[in-house]
C-alpha positions in Angstrom: 94.9 98.0 138.0 92.5 95.9 136.0 92.4 97.3 132.5 94.8 96.9 129.7 94.4 99.8 127.2 96.5 101.7 124.8 99.1 104.6 125.5 101.6 106.7 123.5 105.1 105.3 123.2 107.0 103.8 120.3 107.4 100.0 120.1 110.3 98.4 118.3 109.8 94.7 117.7 111.3 92.1 115.4 113.4 94.7 113.6 110.7 97.3 112.7 109.0 100.2 114.5 105.3 100.5 115.0 103.1 103.1 116.7 99.7 102.0 117.9 96.6 102.9 119.7 97.0 103.1 123.5 97.6 99.9 125.3 98.5 100.1 128.9 100.1 96.7 129.7 100.4 95.5 133.2 103.5 93.6 134.5 101.2 90.6 134.5 101.0 90.6 130.7 104.7 91.5 130.3 106.3 89.2 132.9 103.7 86.5 133.3 103.1 87.4 137.0 99.6 87.2 138.4 99.7 90.5 140.3 99.5 93.9 138.8 101.0 96.9 140.6 101.9 99.4 137.8 101.0 100.3 134.3 103.3 100.2 131.3 102.1 102.3 128.3 102.4 101.1 124.8 101.5 102.8 121.5 100.2 101.5 118.2 100.2 104.0 115.3 97.0 105.6 114.1 97.9 104.7 110.5 99.1 101.2 111.3 95.9 99.6 109.9 96.6 101.2 106.5 100.3 100.1 106.7 99.2 96.5 107.5 96.8 96.5 104.6 99.3 98.0 102.2 101.9 95.4 103.2 99.3 92.6 103.0 98.4 93.7 99.4 102.0 93.5 98.4 102.4 90.0 99.9 99.2 88.8 98.2 100.3 90.1 94.8 103.6 88.3 95.2 102.0 84.9 96.1 99.4 85.3 93.3 102.1 85.9 90.7 104.2 83.0 91.9 101.2 80.6 92.0 100.1 81.6 88.5 103.6 80.8 87.3 103.4 77.3 88.8 100.6 75.9 86.6 100.4 72.1 86.7 103.2 71.8 89.3 101.4 70.2 92.3 104.4 69.8 94.6 105.5 73.4 94.1 101.9 74.7 94.6 101.6 72.7 97.8 104.8 74.3 99.0 103.6 77.7 98.1 100.4 77.1 100.1 102.4 76.0 103.1 104.5 79.2 102.8 101.5 81.4 102.5 99.5 79.9 105.4 102.6 80.2 107.6 103.5 83.8 106.6 103.5 86.1 109.6 102.0 89.1 107.8 99.4 87.4 105.5 95.8 87.2 106.7 93.8 87.1 103.4 93.8 84.1 101.1 90.8 84.3 98.7 92.9 85.9 95.9 95.4 83.1 96.1 92.6 80.6 96.2 91.2 82.0 93.0 94.4 81.5 91.0 93.5 79.2 88.0 96.4 76.9 88.7 95.2 75.9 92.2 92.4 73.5 91.1 95.0 71.2 89.5 95.7 70.0 93.1 92.3 68.2 93.2 92.7 64.5 92.9 96.4 64.5 93.6 98.2 63.5 96.7 98.5 67.3 97.5 94.7 67.9 97.4 94.7 68.4 101.2 96.8 71.5 100.7 93.9 73.1 98.9 91.7 72.2 101.8 94.2 73.9 104.2 94.1 77.0 102.1 90.3 77.1 102.2 90.5 76.6 106.0 92.8 79.6 106.3 90.6 81.7 104.0 87.3 81.0 105.7 87.7 78.7 108.8 88.8 78.9 112.4 90.7 76.8 114.9 87.7 74.7 115.9 87.1 73.8 112.2 90.6 72.4 112.0 90.1 70.4 115.2 86.9 68.8 113.8 88.6 67.9 110.6 92.1 67.2 111.8 92.0 63.6 110.6 91.5 64.8 107.0 94.0 67.5 107.0 97.8 67.6 107.4 99.4 68.4 110.7 99.9 72.2 111.0 103.2 73.8 111.7 103.5 76.0 114.8 103.4 79.1 112.6 100.2 77.9 110.9 98.6 77.1 114.3 99.4 80.6 115.5 98.0 82.1 112.2 94.8 80.1 112.4 94.2 81.2 116.0 94.8 84.8 115.0 92.2 84.4 112.2 89.9 82.9 114.8 90.2 86.0 116.9 89.3 88.1 113.8 86.2 86.0 113.1 85.0 86.3 116.7 85.6 90.0 116.7 83.3 90.3 113.7 80.5 88.8 115.7 81.0 90.3 119.1 82.7 93.5 120.2 83.1 92.2 123.8 84.7 88.8 123.9 84.7 86.9 127.2 87.9 85.2 128.3 86.1 81.9 128.8 84.8 82.0 125.2 88.2 82.9 123.8 90.0 80.3 125.8 87.6 77.6 124.5 87.9 78.7 120.9 91.7 79.1 121.0 92.3 76.0 123.0 94.1 78.0 125.7 94.3 76.8 129.2 94.7 79.9 131.4 94.2 83.7 131.4 97.9 84.6 131.3 98.4 82.6 128.1 95.3 84.1 126.5 96.4 87.7 127.4 99.9 87.1 126.1 98.5 85.8 122.8 96.1 88.7 122.4 98.8 91.2 123.1 101.8 89.7 121.4 100.2 87.9 118.4 97.2 90.2 117.8 97.6 93.7 119.0 101.3 94.0 118.4 100.9 92.6 114.9 98.2 95.3 114.3 95.3 93.0 113.3 93.2 94.0 116.3 93.0 96.9 118.9 91.2 96.8 122.1 91.3 96.6 125.9 91.9 93.6 128.2 89.6 94.0 131.2 90.8 91.6 133.9 88.1 92.4 136.4 85.3 91.6 133.9 87.4 88.9 132.2 86.8 90.1 128.7 88.5 91.6 125.7 86.8 94.8 124.4 87.4 95.1 120.6 88.0 98.5 119.2 89.2 97.5 115.8 89.7 94.3 113.9 91.0 93.6 110.4 88.5 92.0 108.0 88.7 88.4 106.8 88.0 86.9 103.4 84.3 86.7 102.6 82.8 83.2 102.2 81.0 82.7 98.8 77.7 82.5 100.6 78.3 85.9 102.2 78.7 87.7 98.9 74.9 88.2 98.3 74.5 89.7 101.8 77.5 91.9 101.3 76.2 93.1 98.0 72.8 93.9 99.5 74.5 95.7 102.4 76.6 97.8 99.9 73.5 98.5 97.8 71.6 99.7 101.0 74.6 101.9 101.9 74.7 103.3 98.3 71.0 104.1 98.5 71.3 105.8 101.8 74.3 107.8 100.6 72.4 108.9 97.5 69.5 110.0 99.6 71.8 111.9 102.0 73.6 113.5 99.0 70.2 114.6 97.6 69.2 116.1 100.9 72.5 118.0 101.2 72.1 119.3 97.6 68.6 120.5 98.5 69.9 122.2 101.6 72.6 123.9 99.5 70.0 125.1 97.0 67.9 126.4 99.9 70.9 128.2 101.4 71.8 129.7 98.0 68.2 130.9 97.6 68.1 132.4 101.0 71.5 134.1 100.4 70.2 135.6 97.1 67.1 136.8 98.9 69.1 138.4 101.7 71.3 140.1 99.1 68.3 141.5 97.3 66.8 142.7 100.6 70.0 144.3 101.6 70.3 146.0 98.2 66.7 147.3 98.6 67.5 148.7 102.0 70.7 150.4 100.7 68.7 151.9 97.7 66.1 153.2 100.1 68.7 154.7 102.3 70.3 156.4 99.3 66.8 157.7 98.2 66.2 159.1 101.7 69.7 160.8 101.6 68.9 162.4 98.3 65.6 163.6 99.5 67.1 165.2 102.6 69.7 166.8 100.5 67.1 168.3 98.2 65.1 169.6 101.1 68.2 171.2 102.6 68.9 172.9 99.3 65.4 174.3 99.0 65.2 175.5 102.5 68.5 177.6 102.4 67.2 180.5 100.1 64.2 181.1 102.2 66.3 181.4 105.3 68.6 183.8 103.5 65.7 185.9 102.3 64.2 186.2 105.7 67.5 187.2 107.2 68.0 189.9 104.6 64.5 191.2 105.2 65.1 191.6 108.9 68.3 193.4 108.3 66.6 195.9 105.9 63.8 196.6 108.4 66.4 197.3 111.1 68.1 199.9 108.8 64.8 201.6 108.2 64.2 202.1 111.9 
């Protein structure tokens, strides 16, 4: 039993119920043992991604409103950033980062909080390790969040992530710890779906939530959307042409069918006339034969 995939049961965790795509968890991932002898199915809901995004939008709106109301209050803004980056259900930070009151942290003793927010918006765990000397020590919830965001970033690049690469990027020492993190902190949360393949030592990504776009990625994203829009317009034009062609063919078929029906009616009328004209002749001949017989 090597693969960990998705099944069809209901999970209730941390006080709320969630359905998900199939994950068949082995006892290894549930109990921490190294041997796998059976499969335990788990389900994540098909609409869970939309629920996560809806919930995320509500949380972002709340933080944005609160940050906007804390203009020129550096300590409170720093506390708000700490709360946001440790929030278990928040994985997008660019809208909070764009709040006009945030730049007031520059040049203050809380300026590192702004750097932390940028890190959570665009960075990964290895970025923090490289700059740990310039940043405050992260809380355990922040560490977990940044590692979750790291998985999302890696999933954007590759759809098959090797265990070795993941362990290096997440600073994880063994496979059991890695699988527990991917299952409990990523798949259960709903930010990724996929399969853990123990024989190939890799995580096959089926779905991953998107992260904030870096400013330098905007031009590329705009170009991608423009290309998609152009392709969609061309496809729509082709569909409209096909519809017009189908309508023309349908009209032609209707006209042809009407011509056939009209011809059939004409033939019927002609036959009826012929029958009408032929009956008197037949009657006359029959009468003539009867008269001749009487004479004899």
